N, C-alpha and C positions, 0 to 999 in steps of 0.2 A: 626642217632644221635638224642638225645633229644635236644630240643632247648627251651629256655624260655627267654622272653623279660625282665623279672624282673632282672635276674642277670646282664644283659648288662646295665640296667639303674643304678643298684647299682654301677657298675664299673665306669660309667661315672660321677656319682654325689659324690661318696665316695672316688674316687681316690684322689688322691689329693683332735712302741709302744715306746712309750718310750723304755727303755732298755729291757722291758719284751718281751718274745717270743709269748706266748699265745695270741689269738687262731690261729695264723698263722702257716702253715705248711712250707712255704718258710723260710729257715733258715737265721737269721741275721749273719753278720760277727762278731759282738761283742761277746765276751765270758764273762762268769761269772768271777769276779775278783778272783785273787789268794786267796785260803783259803775260798772262799765264797761257799754257797750252795743255790740253788734255787729249791723250791718245786712248782710244777704245778699240779693242780688237776681239773678235769672237768667232764661234762656229755654231751653226744651227742645222739640225736635222729634222725635217718635217715630213711626216708620213701622209700619203694620199693627197698630195698637193694637186689642185685642179687648175687647168688653164683653159677656160671656156672659149677664148678666142681662137686658140690653136687646136683644140680638141685633144689635149694631152692630160694624162693623170699618172702620177707616180710619186716616188720618194725623192724629195728635194734636199740636197746638201748645199748649204750656203757657206762657202769657205772664204774667210777674210771679211767678216762683217765689220766694217771699218767706220770709226767715228773720229773726226778731227775737229776739235772745238777750241777756238781762239778767243781770249779775253781782249776784245777790241776797245773797250772802254770800261769805266767804273761799273756800268750796268748793262753792257752790250756784249753779246757773244755771237761770233760767226761760226757756222757749222758746215762741214762737208761730211755727208753720211752716205754710205752705200755698201755694196758687196763686190769684192774683187772678182769672184767667180762663183757662178751657180751651176750645179750639176743635177740633171734630172734623169733618174732611172725610170723609163717609161714602162708602166704596167698596163695601161689601157689607152686606146685611141677611140675617138668618137667624132662624128660629123660636126664641123664648126666652120665659121666664116673664113678663117685663114688656114684651113687644113691644106689647101693646095699650094700655099706659099712656103711650106716647110722645106728645109734644105739640109737634111742630115740623114745619115744611114744608121741602121741598127736600132737598138732599143735604148739609146741614151743620147742626150744632147747637153750642151753647155754653152755659157755665154757670160759676158760681164753683167753684173747686176746694174739696175738703174741707180743713179746717184742723185742726192738731194743737196741743194745749196740753200741755206736758211740763215735767218738772223733772229735772235731772241733778245728782247729788251725787258729788263726788270723795271716796272713802273712804280711799284710800291714795295718797300722792304718790309718783310714780316717783323712784327713786334707784338708786344703784349696786347691782346684783344683785337689785333688787326692782321688779317692774312696777307701773305705776299701775293702780288698781282703782277702779271707780265703779259706780253704779247709775243707771238712768233709767226713769221711769214717766210715763204720761200717758193722754190720751184723744184720739181722732180724732172730730171732729164732722161730722155729715152735711149739709154746706152744699150740695153738688151734689144736684139733685133727680132722681127717677126719670123725671119727665116729659121732661127733657132727654136722658135715656139715659146720662148720665155719672155718676150717683150711685145709691145703693141705700137711702138714708134710714135707715141704721143707725149707731148710736154704738158705736165700738170702744174697747177698753182694752188697754193693753200695759205690760209691764215687763221689764227685763232687766239682765244683768250686763255691764259694760264692762271691758276689760283692754287695756293698752298698754305697749309697751317699745321703747326706742330703742337700737340697737346701731350705733355710729359714725354714718353718715349715713342708715341704714335704720331706719325706724319701722314696727313691726308693731302692728296694731290688731285686736281681736276683740270681737264682741258675740254674746250668746246670751240668749234670753228666751222669753216666751210672749205671744201676742196672743189676746185674747178678742174674737172677731168676731161681731157680730149676724148671724144667718142670714136673708137677705132673702127666702127662699122658705118660711120657717116662722115663724109668729107666736110670739114669745117664745123662739125657738130661738137657739142659739149654737154656734159652732165654735171650738175651742181649738187653735191652731196654734203650732208651734215656730218662732221667728224667729232668724235668724243673719246675721252679716256678718263678713267677713275682708278686711282691707285692708292694703296696704303702700305706703309713700311713700319716695322716695329723693331727698334733697337734692343736686342737682347743683352748686349754689352757694347763697350766702345769699339769692338772689332767685328761683331756679328750682327747682321740685320736680316730679318725676314721681310718678304715683300710679296704682294699680289696686285694684279690689275686686270681690268677688262677694258678693251678699246676696240674701235672699229669705225665704220661709216655706214650711213643709211640715207636713202633718198631715191629719186626717180632715175636710177642707173639702168644700164643695159648690159649686153655682153661685153666683158672687159672692164666694166665699172660697177660690178655687183656689190651688194651689201656685204659687210664684213663684221663679224663679232668674234673676238679672240680673247683668250685668257692666258696669262702667264703667272706663275707662282714659284717662288724659290727662295734663295738666300744669297747674301753677299758677305764675303769675309775679307778683312784687311790684314795683310801680312807684309811687313817690310816696305810699307809705302805703296803697295800694289793692292788694288781691290779686285778680288776674284769672285766670279759669280757663276751660279748654276741654277737653272730654272726649267720647269716643265711648261709645255705649250699645249693648248687645246683649242680647236676651232669649233664654232657653234653652227655657222651657216653651212649649207650644202656645198658651196664652192670654196670654203676654207679648208686648209690642210686639217687632217683629222687630229693628229697629236704629234708630239715631238719633244726635243730638248734643246737647250741653249747653254753654251758654256763660253766664258771669256774673261777678260780682265780690263781694267782701266788704270791709268796713272796720270797724275797731273804734274806738270813741270813748271817751275817759276823761272822767269828770265829777268 
């Protein structure tokens, strides 16, 4: 496993968003208001990203990390999440199951990112002494191809429980669920993994929020469905009705990207 002291220090000192989700992966219980629409857009740069199925390793730039969230009901949110374009600068190649399927020249490859369609439902609204509780379920579509080396041509399904509680200026968020992942090395096979996320945000002022999280998956996975343990820590700033965010990224598992940064914004529109 990779280990870095810096992520641990960030968790200790930034632990303890406002209503906005970015740049957290751990899902909040709160949904976009009925009739509302939230646009999220960002950029991510991840060093030493590994693609075990394709036998590629390099620096990954994710351009147009997109989130579209619609308030479909009083406590229901419809989500479309994904990346418009992924670019991998290949630094290393190694033997892998799909090495012979690659179809690009040179030391770089690109493709659409996989997109997720999901629904989030708030079951219990947070109030004094009672945490907010919700559920989220959806599917991840295989938009990225195996020929580019960035996809595995598998459709994945997931579902999980969300919980959230605010104490003074500190908000704690937890996710736990199951992901049913198509096994790219076995026809009609699947791997069932436990997914998790734990996040904390601290409001320094009405416009500035610090945040940190650890999230990932674990279980009897294989090539293409490996364990993941990832950390994000950073800040979110509100200006002119737009929430700007900046965060660092660290991967813990051997097949996680080593480190990187995330930048983006989100804005909610009412109709």
